[in-house]
C-alpha positions as CSV (number, residue, x, y, z in Angstrom):
1,M,8.5,23.6,-19.0
2,I,8.7,20.8,-16.4
3,P,7.2,17.5,-17.6
4,E,4.2,16.3,-15.7
5,Q,5.9,13.0,-15.0
6,A,9.0,14.6,-13.4
7,E,10.0,13.1,-10.0
8,P,9.5,15.9,-7.5
9,L,12.2,16.6,-5.1
10,M,11.3,16.9,-1.4
11,T,12.9,18.9,1.4
12,R,14.2,17.2,4.5
13,K,11.0,18.0,6.4
14,A,8.8,16.7,3.6
15,T,10.9,13.6,3.3
16,A,10.6,12.9,7.0
17,L,6.8,13.3,6.8
18,A,6.6,11.1,3.8
19,L,8.6,8.4,5.4
20,T,6.6,8.6,8.6
21,G,3.4,8.4,6.5
22,A,4.7,5.3,4.8
23,G,5.4,3.5,8.1
24,F,9.0,4.5,8.6
25,P,9.0,7.0,11.5
26,L,11.9,9.3,11.1
27,A,12.5,12.9,12.1
28,A,14.0,15.6,9.8
29,A,16.8,16.0,12.4
30,T,17.7,12.3,12.0
31,L,18.0,12.8,8.2
32,A,20.3,15.8,8.9
33,T,22.4,13.7,11.2
34,L,22.6,10.9,8.6
35,A,23.5,13.4,5.9
36,T,26.6,14.5,7.9
37,R,27.6,11.1,9.3
38,G,26.6,8.9,6.4
39,G,24.2,6.0,6.1
40,G,21.2,8.0,5.1
41,P,19.2,8.1,1.9
42,P,20.9,9.8,-1.1
43,F,20.2,13.5,-1.5
44,R,21.1,16.4,-3.7
45,R,21.9,20.0,-2.8
46,F,20.2,23.0,-4.2
47,G,22.0,25.9,-2.5
48,S,21.9,25.2,1.2
49,R,18.9,22.8,0.9
50,A,19.1,19.0,0.8
51,L,16.6,17.5,-1.6
52,Y,15.5,13.9,-1.7
53,R,13.7,11.8,-4.4
54,A,10.8,9.7,-3.2
55,D,11.8,6.5,-5.0
56,E,15.4,6.7,-3.6
57,V,14.2,7.4,-0.1
58,L,11.7,4.5,-0.1
59,D,14.4,2.2,-1.5
60,W,16.7,3.2,1.3
61,A,14.1,2.7,4.0
62,N,13.1,-0.7,2.6
63,S,16.8,-1.8,2.6
64,R,16.9,-1.1,6.3
65,L,14.0,-3.5,7.1
66,S,14.9,-6.9,8.5
67,K,13.5,-10.1,6.9
68,A,10.1,-11.2,8.1
69,V,10.4,-13.3,11.3
70,S,8.0,-14.8,13.8
71,S,10.2,-14.4,16.9
72,T,12.9,-12.0,17.9
73,S,15.2,-14.9,18.5
74,E,15.4,-15.3,14.7
75,L,17.0,-11.8,14.4
76,P,20.7,-11.4,14.4
77,S,22.0,-9.9,17.6
78,R,22.5,-6.1,17.7
79,K,25.8,-4.4,18.4
80,P,26.1,-3.4,22.1
81,L,25.8,0.3,22.9
82,R,29.1,2.1,23.3
83,Q,30.0,2.8,26.9
């Protein structure tokens, strides 16, 4: 029997929809890319499927936010694009 308070695991598509709904627009394809290259939220494998926990995904998304600023000049400069 699964406890009622168990943290449900989400598929990559459901995770992308949940993040987008929470204000962090992200595609499932981006999560797949991050899973292979690194830098994405933690996930688990169940067979061939990647499964994500909501609390870990939200922690990851929040960690990517900048501090609150009133001007873009307050933000650190971004790396230039590779050429």
